[in-house]
C-alpha positions as CSV (number, residue, x, y, z in Angstrom):
1,X,92.8,120.8,109.3
2,X,93.3,118.3,106.4
3,X,95.1,119.6,103.3
4,X,93.7,117.6,100.5
5,X,94.7,118.9,97.0
6,X,92.1,121.5,96.0
7,X,90.3,121.2,99.3
8,X,90.8,122.1,103.0
9,X,88.7,120.2,105.5
10,X,88.4,121.5,109.1
11,X,87.5,118.0,110.4
12,X,85.0,119.4,112.9
13,X,82.6,116.6,111.7
14,X,83.3,113.2,110.2
15,X,83.7,113.3,106.5
16,X,82.0,110.7,104.3
17,X,84.1,109.0,101.7
18,X,82.1,107.2,99.0
19,X,83.6,104.1,97.4
20,X,83.8,104.0,93.6
21,X,85.2,100.6,92.5
22,X,86.2,100.7,88.8
23,X,87.0,97.0,89.0
24,X,85.4,93.8,87.7
25,X,86.1,91.8,90.9
26,X,85.1,94.0,93.9
27,X,83.9,92.0,96.9
28,X,81.1,94.5,97.6
29,X,79.5,95.1,94.2
30,X,80.6,92.3,92.0
31,X,81.9,94.6,89.3
32,X,78.6,96.5,88.7
33,X,80.6,99.8,88.2
34,X,83.5,98.2,86.2
35,X,83.1,100.4,83.1
36,X,84.2,104.1,83.3
37,X,80.7,105.3,82.4
38,X,79.0,103.3,85.2
39,X,81.7,104.2,87.7
40,X,81.2,107.9,86.9
41,X,77.5,107.6,87.2
42,X,77.9,105.9,90.6
43,X,80.4,108.5,91.8
44,X,78.0,111.3,90.8
45,X,75.2,109.6,92.6
46,X,77.3,109.3,95.8
47,X,78.2,113.0,95.5
48,X,74.5,113.9,95.2
49,X,73.9,111.8,98.3
50,X,76.4,114.0,100.1
51,X,79.8,112.3,99.8
52,X,82.7,114.7,100.7
53,X,85.3,112.6,99.1
54,X,85.1,109.9,96.3
55,X,87.6,107.1,96.5
56,X,88.3,105.7,93.1
57,X,90.0,102.3,92.8
58,X,91.1,100.3,89.8
59,X,92.6,97.3,91.5
60,X,90.7,95.1,94.0
61,X,92.6,94.6,97.3
62,X,90.1,92.0,98.7
63,X,91.7,88.8,100.1
64,X,93.1,86.7,97.3
65,X,92.7,89.3,94.6
66,X,94.8,89.0,91.5
67,X,97.2,92.0,91.0
68,X,96.5,94.3,88.1
69,X,99.2,95.8,85.8
70,X,99.9,99.5,85.9
71,X,98.6,100.1,82.4
72,X,95.3,98.3,83.1
73,X,94.8,100.2,86.4
74,X,95.4,103.5,84.7
75,X,93.0,102.7,81.9
76,X,90.4,102.0,84.6
77,X,90.8,105.0,86.8
78,X,91.9,107.9,84.6
79,X,88.6,108.3,82.7
80,X,86.7,108.1,86.0
81,X,88.8,110.8,87.6
82,X,88.3,113.0,84.5
83,X,84.5,112.4,84.6
84,X,84.3,113.2,88.3
85,X,86.8,116.1,88.5
86,X,84.2,118.9,88.6
87,X,81.6,117.2,90.7
88,X,82.4,119.1,93.9
89,X,83.8,116.2,95.9
90,X,87.5,115.7,96.6
91,X,88.9,112.8,94.6
92,X,90.9,110.1,96.1
93,X,92.8,107.4,94.2
94,X,93.0,104.0,95.9
95,X,96.3,102.6,94.7
96,X,99.7,101.3,95.8
97,X,101.6,101.9,92.6
98,X,103.8,105.1,92.3
99,X,103.2,105.5,88.6
100,X,99.4,105.4,89.1
101,X,99.7,107.9,91.9
102,X,101.7,110.3,89.8
103,X,99.3,110.0,86.8
104,X,96.3,110.4,89.0
105,X,97.7,113.5,90.7
106,X,98.4,114.9,87.3
107,X,94.8,114.2,86.3
108,X,93.6,116.2,89.3
109,X,93.3,113.7,92.2
110,X,93.3,115.3,95.6
111,X,94.2,112.3,97.8
112,X,96.3,109.2,97.7
113,X,94.8,106.3,99.6
114,X,97.5,103.6,99.8
115,X,97.0,100.2,101.5
116,X,100.8,99.8,101.3
117,X,101.4,103.1,103.2
118,X,103.8,104.5,100.6
119,X,106.4,101.8,101.1
120,X,106.9,101.1,97.4
121,X,110.0,102.5,95.8
122,X,109.3,105.9,94.4
123,X,106.0,106.3,96.2
124,X,107.2,109.1,98.4
125,X,108.6,110.9,95.4
126,X,105.3,110.5,93.5
127,X,103.4,112.5,96.2
128,X,106.0,114.8,97.8
129,X,105.8,117.5,95.1
130,X,102.0,117.9,95.3
131,X,99.6,119.1,98.0
132,X,97.5,116.0,98.1
133,X,96.1,114.3,101.2
134,X,97.7,111.0,102.0
135,X,96.1,108.0,103.8
136,X,98.6,105.5,105.2
137,X,97.0,102.1,105.9
138,X,98.4,99.1,107.8
139,X,98.3,95.7,106.1
140,X,100.0,92.5,107.2
141,X,101.2,90.6,104.2
142,X,99.7,91.1,100.7
143,X,96.2,90.8,99.3
144,X,97.1,87.2,98.4
145,X,98.4,86.2,101.8
146,X,97.0,88.6,104.4
147,X,94.1,86.5,105.6
148,X,95.8,83.1,105.6
149,X,97.1,83.3,109.2
150,X,97.1,86.9,110.7
151,X,99.3,86.9,113.8
152,X,100.3,89.6,116.3
153,X,101.6,89.7,119.8
154,X,99.8,93.0,120.5
155,X,97.8,94.1,117.5
156,X,97.1,97.6,118.7
157,X,100.7,98.4,119.7
158,X,102.1,96.9,116.5
159,X,99.7,98.6,114.1
160,X,100.1,101.9,115.9
161,X,103.9,101.5,115.8
162,X,103.9,100.8,112.1
163,X,101.7,103.9,111.4
164,X,103.8,106.1,113.6
165,X,106.9,104.9,111.7
166,X,105.4,105.6,108.3
167,X,104.2,109.1,109.4
168,X,107.8,109.9,110.5
169,X,109.0,108.7,107.1
170,X,106.7,111.1,105.4
171,X,107.6,114.0,107.6
172,X,111.3,113.3,107.0
173,X,110.5,113.5,103.3
174,X,109.1,117.0,103.8
175,X,105.4,116.1,103.8
176,X,103.4,118.3,106.2
177,X,101.5,116.6,108.9
178,X,98.3,118.4,107.8
179,X,98.3,116.1,104.7
180,X,98.4,112.8,106.6
181,X,95.7,110.4,107.6
182,X,96.0,106.9,109.1
183,X,93.9,103.8,108.7
184,X,94.4,100.7,111.0
185,X,93.4,98.5,108.0
186,X,90.4,96.6,109.2
187,X,90.3,93.2,107.5
188,X,93.7,93.6,106.0
189,X,95.7,90.8,107.7
190,X,93.4,90.8,110.7
191,X,91.2,88.2,112.4
192,X,87.8,89.3,113.8
193,X,89.3,89.6,117.2
194,X,92.1,91.8,115.9
195,X,89.5,94.0,114.2
196,X,87.5,94.4,117.4
197,X,90.6,95.3,119.4
198,X,91.6,97.9,116.8
199,X,88.2,99.4,116.7
200,X,88.0,99.8,120.4
201,X,91.4,101.5,120.2
202,X,90.3,104.2,117.8
203,X,90.6,107.0,120.4
204,X,94.3,106.0,120.7
205,X,94.9,106.1,117.0
206,X,93.1,109.5,116.7
207,X,95.8,110.9,119.0
208,X,98.4,110.1,116.3
209,X,96.6,111.6,113.3
210,X,93.2,111.9,111.8
211,X,91.8,108.4,111.3
212,X,90.0,107.0,108.3
213,X,87.8,104.0,109.1
214,X,86.9,101.6,106.3
215,X,84.7,98.8,107.6
216,X,81.8,99.0,105.2
217,X,80.2,95.6,104.4
218,X,83.2,93.7,105.6
219,X,83.3,90.1,106.6
220,X,83.2,90.9,110.3
221,X,79.6,92.0,109.8
222,X,78.9,88.8,107.9
223,X,80.2,86.8,110.9
224,X,78.2,89.0,113.4
225,X,74.9,89.0,111.5
226,X,75.0,86.0,109.2
227,X,74.1,88.3,106.3
228,X,75.7,88.3,102.8
229,X,77.7,91.3,101.7
230,X,74.7,92.9,100.0
231,X,72.7,93.0,103.2
232,X,75.2,94.6,105.6
233,X,74.1,98.2,105.3
234,X,72.6,98.4,108.8
235,X,75.6,96.8,110.5
236,X,78.0,99.0,108.5
237,X,76.2,102.2,109.4
238,X,76.0,101.2,113.0
239,X,79.8,100.7,113.0
240,X,80.3,104.0,111.2
241,X,78.4,105.8,113.9
242,X,80.4,104.1,116.7
243,X,83.6,105.1,114.8
244,X,82.4,108.7,114.6
245,X,81.7,108.7,118.3
246,X,85.3,107.5,118.9
247,X,86.9,110.2,116.9
248,X,87.1,108.9,113.3
249,X,87.8,111.8,110.9
250,X,86.7,110.0,107.7
251,X,84.2,107.2,107.2
252,X,84.9,105.2,104.0
253,X,81.5,103.7,103.0
254,X,79.5,102.2,100.2
255,X,76.1,103.4,101.6
256,X,76.6,107.2,101.6
257,X,73.0,108.3,102.0
258,X,72.3,106.0,104.9
259,X,75.5,107.0,106.6
260,X,74.8,110.7,106.3
261,X,71.3,110.3,107.6
262,X,72.7,108.5,110.6
263,X,75.3,111.2,111.2
264,X,72.5,113.8,111.2
265,X,70.7,111.8,113.9
266,X,73.9,111.3,115.9
267,X,74.7,115.1,115.7
268,X,71.2,116.0,117.0
269,X,70.6,113.3,119.6
270,X,74.1,112.3,120.6
271,X,75.8,113.4,123.8
272,X,78.8,115.7,123.7
273,X,79.0,115.7,119.9
């Protein structure tokens, strides 16, 4: 069971989280949904395609991205949250700023998706008084530095140890385990080899907590296929299905309809699903 604001998910099947980038510098869509109106239209379309959760972000966390001020991030995401509030999907806010978290929750967000795993001062306080779902992600370094020279002695053990530590911090703050998800952070301070090792260890991570997998259109698939970001749907959906087979609870994707079609095939034809 996942407690997620207004929603309760039993996690008997993988949930699909659609990505709504209200930013001008997203790696995946080049800012096509940067205005509130376009972001809302995109979110409604993803909901119509079957998204269970919509993840709204107002600050790009791609490698080398320029940080955005709190006021600017709020101006980007609050109108989108308002426009999507009654669409029927749970609303997630992709942010690492406590003030943005608090404002988004006040505006009706159901989940906080934090690439910084609630390590910012006041982040725990921003979420502890709500019933929102919380996704804790691992990132080595910052958006500006994470891909310069990622290094680990044992990437699986170190990422799992970090996530376990952050889960304990939340529990000590009185946050129920039913509200917590974890994300190994594919592409966030990881080489292709690190990403592969983490992916193969998904069953291990799933024993710690429900796992969110966000690999959609990422550079690993560019390396594997030689295709640009706009042509990585097939590779992304294939990875999502493999993640589902290894116990992923949430699939964070750009291509909702294609992912849901593939899940239907997996459910019908797959073994022991």
